[in-house]
N, C-alpha and C positions, 0 to 999 in steps of 0.2 A: 421813578428814576431808575435807569439801568445801572448795573455795577460799573460798566464802562464810564457812564456819566458821573457816578459818584467818585470814582478814582480820578477822573480828569479834574473835577472840581477840587478835590483834595490836593492833587498835585500842584495846581496853580497857586496854592497858598505858600508853598515852600520851594518851588522850582520855577524859574522864569518861563512864562508861557505854558507851564505844566509839562514841559518836555526837556530832554537833554540834548536834542538836536532839532533845529527849527522846523524842517519839513514834516516831522512827526506830529506837529500841532494841527495839521489839516487846514491851515489858513488858506492854502491854494484852492482846495476843493470844498471847504466848508464842512460843518458837522463835527461830531465828536469822534476822536480817534479810538479804535479798539485797543484795549490793553491786553496783550497776549499773555497767556498763562502757560502754554506748552506748544510744542511742535513735534511732528513725526513725519518723516518722508516729505511729501509735497504739501502737507496740510499744517495749518495752525489753528488753535482754538483760543478764543478770547475769554475775558473774565466772566462773560455771561453764558459761556458754553457754546457759542456759535462757532461753527467750523468753516474754514475758508481754504480754497486751493490757492497757494501762495506763489506769486510771481515777483516778489521782492527779494526773498531769500536773504534777509538781513542786508539788503543793498548789494548783493553780489557774492559774498563769501561762500554761501552754502550750495556749492555746485553739486554736492552729493545729497542734498536735502537736509532736513532737520534731524538732529540726533542720529547722524550716521553711526551705526554700531561700532565700526572699527575706530573711528575718530574718538568717540566717547570712551571706549576702553583704553585708548592710548592716553587720554587726558587723566582718567582715573588712576592708571598705573603711575603716571608721572607725579600726580598729586600725592600719592601715598609715600613718595620719596622726598617730598618737600616742595613747597609752593614757589619759592624763589631763593636764590643764593647771592645774587649780585656778584657772581664769579663765573668763570668759564665752565661749561659743561660739554660733554661729548656730543650731546644732541645738536647743539648749535653748530658744531663743526660739520656734522653730517648734513644738516640742512644747507649750510653754505656750499658744501661740495655738490649737493644735488641741484641747487639753484644755478650754480655756475656751469654744471653739465647740461642742464635743460635750456639755458639761455646763453649761447656761446659768446654774445657781446660782453658778458660780464666775466672778467678775469678774477675779480675780487668782489666781495659783497659785505656790507655792514648791516646787521639786524638792528631794528628799532621797534617801537611799540605801536606805530600807526602810519597810515599813508601820509598824513599831514607832516609828520616828523620826517618821513623819508624825502618828500619833495623839498621841504625847507632845507634839509641838510644837503641835498643834491645841488640846490641853487647856491648855497654858501660855498660848496666845493668848487662849482664852476667859476665863481668869482675869485676864489683863492687860487685856483689853477691858472687862470688867465691874467689876473691882476686888473681886470676890468669890472665895471659896475653895472652896466645896462643889461637888462633882461627883457627878452621878448616872450609874451604870452599871447593867447588868442581869445577874442571876445566869445563868451559862452562856455569856455573851458574852465573847469574848476580843479584846483590842485591842492585843496586844503585851505585852512584859514589863517596861515601865517601872513604877516603884514605885507610882504612883497607881492603876494598873490591876490590880495583882496583889492584889485585894481580894475577899473573899467576903462573903456576907450575915452580918449580926449575928444576935442571938437573936430579933429581932422585925422585922416588916415595915418599921418606921420607925427602926430602929437603924442607926447608922453602921457602916461595914464593919470587918471584921477582916482582918489580913494573911493571904493565902493562900500565902505563900512566906516562908521564913526570910530574914532580911536586909531586910525591909520594916518600917520603924519604925511602931509602933502610932499614934504621933502623926500620921504622915502619912496612914495609913489612915482615921483618924477624919474626914478631910475628904471621904471618898467614901461616898455613900449607895447601897446596893445594893438594887434592887427586882426584882420578878418580871417577866420578859419576857411581853408580851401582856396584862398586868394593868392595864386602864384605870382601875379604881377605885383601885389603888395609886398611880397617877400623881397623881390628884386629891388623895389624902391627903398625899402627899409635898410637893406644891407648896403645899397649904394650910398645912402646918406649917413648911416650910423655904424657900418660894419666894423670899423677898427675899435669901436667902443663897446661892442656887444659881447658880454661874457658868455651868455648861454641863451638857448631857446628851449622853452618847455612846452610840450604839446601832448594832448591826448591823441595817440595815433588813430584811435576811433573815439570820437567825442561821445561821451555818455552822460554829461551833466547839463546838456541843453536838449534832452532827449537823445536818441541815437542818431548821430550824423556820421555817415561813412566818409572816409577821406578820399579825395581824388589822388590817384597814384602819382600824378605829375606834381601835386603839392608836396607830398612826402619826399619824392626824389629831389625836387628842387631845394627843399629845406636841407637835405643831407649835403647836397653839392655846395650850397652857399656856406654852410657851417664849416665844411672842410676848407673851402677857399679862404675864409676869413679867420680861421683858427678859433672858431666859436664852438662851445660845447653843446652838442645836441642832446637834450634830455627827453626821453620818452617816459611819460607818466603812464605806467601800466598798472596802476593801483586797481583799476577796474577791469582792464582788458587782459591783464596778466593771467594766463592759464584759463581764461574764460572764452576766448575766441579760438584757441588752439593750444596744443602743448608747447609750441614755440612762442606763444603769446602773439601780439599784433606785429611785432618786429619780424617774427618768423613768417607770419601770414603774408606780409607785404614785401618781405625781402629787403628791409631797410635796417642798417646797423647803426644804432645810436651810440654816443660816447658814454652816456650814463643812462640808467633805467631805474625807475622806482616801482616798487611792488607793495601790495597790501592785500586786504580782503582774502582771496582764496589761499594765499600762502600761509595764513593762520588758521585755516579750516574752521572759521567761526570764532576764533579767539583773537585778542588784540595783538597784531604783529604787522610790521612793515619791514621793508628792506630797500637799500639803494646800492647800486653796484655798477661797475663798468670797467674801462680800460685800466690796467695796472698802474700806469704812470700817473693817472689822475687819482685813483683810489689811494695811492701811497702818500698823497698830500694830507690825508686824514690823520689826526692825532690817534695814537702816539707816534706814528711813522712820520708825520709831517705837521705843518703849521696850522691847518684848518681844524678848529676844535669842534668836537661833537661827542656827546656822552649821554647815557641814560641808565637810571637805576634798574629798570625792568627790561632793558634791551636783552634779547635772547632768552626771555622768560621760559623756563622749561616746560610749562603747561602749553604755552602757545606753540613752541617748537614741536612738541609731541603731536599736537593737533595738525600742524602744517605738514609734518612728515607723513602722518597717516593719510592725509588727504592727497598729497602729491603722489604717493605710491599708487593709489587707486587710479589716478588720472592717466597713468602710463599704460593701462590695459589696452590691448589692441582693439581698435574700433570704437573707443570711448567717445572721441570727439565727432566721429561720423554719426553716431547714434544721437548725440546731443544736438548736433546741427539739424538732423532730420526732424527731431521733435520740435525744434524752434521754428523751422520753416513750415511744418504742419500747422502750428499755431498761427503764424502770421498769414499764411495763405488762406486758412479757414476764416480768420477775422476779416480779411479783405473781401472774400467772397460773400460773407454774411452782410457786410456793409453795402456792397454793390447790390445785393438782392433787395435791400430796403431803400436804395437810392440815397444813401448817406455819403457825402464826400469824405473819403477816408483812404488812407494808405498805410502800409506797414512794411518793415523790412527786418531781416535777421542777419547777424554775423556771429557764427559760432553759437554760443549759448546766450547771446544778448539779443534783444529785440527793441524796436521802436514802434510806437503807435502814433499816428498823426491824423488829426482831423483837417486834412488838406488833400488835394487831388494826387499829389506825388510826394515822396519823401523829401524833406528839406536837405539842401547841401550847404547852406550858410546860416549864420545866426539870424540874419534878417528874415529868411524864409521860415525859420523856427518861430520867430516872434509873430509871424503873420497867420499862424494856425488858429483855428476856432477853439479857443480855450473854454468858453461856456459849454460847447458841445462835448468836449472831453469831460468836464466836470459832471455833466448830466449822465454821461455814459459811465463814469467812474462809480457814481452812487448806485446806479442801476445794477452794475456788476457786483458791487459790494453787497447789496441786498440779496443777490442771488448766490452769494457764497464764493465770490472770486475776489481775491485781494491783489490789486494792482498798485503800483507806486502812486501815492496821493499827490501827484503833480503832473501837469501836461509836459513838463520839461525834465523828465527823468526816464532813463532806459529801464527796461524790464529784463528779467532773468528766468530762464528755464533750467531746471536741475535734472540730474540723472534719475531722481526719484519720481519725476512726473511720468505717469503711466498713460497709455492710450485712453483709458477711461477718464483720467483727469483732463486730458486735452479735449475729449468728446464732450464732457460736462461743461468745460469752459466755452466751447463753441456754441453749445446749446444755449447757455446763458447769454452769450453775445448776441445770438439771434433775437432773443427777447429784448435785450437792451437796445439794440439798433432799431427795433420796431418802435420803441418809444420815442426815438429821435426823428422818425420819418416825417418829412415835411408834408 
């Protein structure tokens, strides 16, 4: 038995499923998950000493790679002064000022401890601001595990949602309307029928939790126009896309201004940190300025703030995102060419430092197209790549991430491994 196997067996005795977040259990792809011991740059090493080129990057935060020296030094310096105060610090003011400068749609911002907390709070704020109850979300988009968001589509396009998890009251789920991502006609129908009752719409401006699905610009512009017309709060969930697809995040990339935005992952530099922010007149409804309550003992934690500041400073270097985008496109173009060489139905696409891999002829644009992909082929490819030292997200329905630490040699090694892996799938 390997050390990974021993650790997994041990973990399952005291941790549900042996993991602290479900996808880590490898149920989608099968097998035993590697338990990581350390990371440096673009590489990670597991408990058995195996090295992998990492395209998960802690699910997106590590845009600078593992153990970025400047970020580690910033955390160490902050820790030497105290781990937490539960009181204001200068660092959180500096981070708030930087975020509002880099994301012009945010006049004010509140720091929290996770992306889930950020989206949960933004939805409460949208409801408190409008005095309405109904929320729109989109099938296949994930915004954290709060009750209002663990909802799947009902039996028809305009039916209110059903709980997608045990423990979510049906009475709560009925306040969430679930529509199809990229369906502009569905937006018009929903607002025509429910517009005066819709408090907010929450959307991933680039979907990353049903694999990478690029938005149709008409979909986003229609969403903005309808929210403005009906007095509905448009919430961009940029927990994944924030500072990943560009310095202005997805809203800057597509030129759409939301009313509220949520952030996480990169803004914490690998430490637990989230944020939500937006227009001043909405944000001033948050306690203690207004009647919408939100609080957190570790909000603005000095270690997380230090890591976030150290990371965001580096992302502002000239040419950073052009280089990151070039690397990501080199990866996806190379994977597509390797699959074509072996006659494997496959496609890929990249947006900034995010990428999607699809065992389908073309990249999907809708949830239905995502669900039609060849999942067994992905699972076989995944394990072939893992055996060759390439760590991809262990699910056919997750986006991947390239970091600034990935070198041309890393990309070349990945494409060489992919050539071998696709050869095993050749019909």
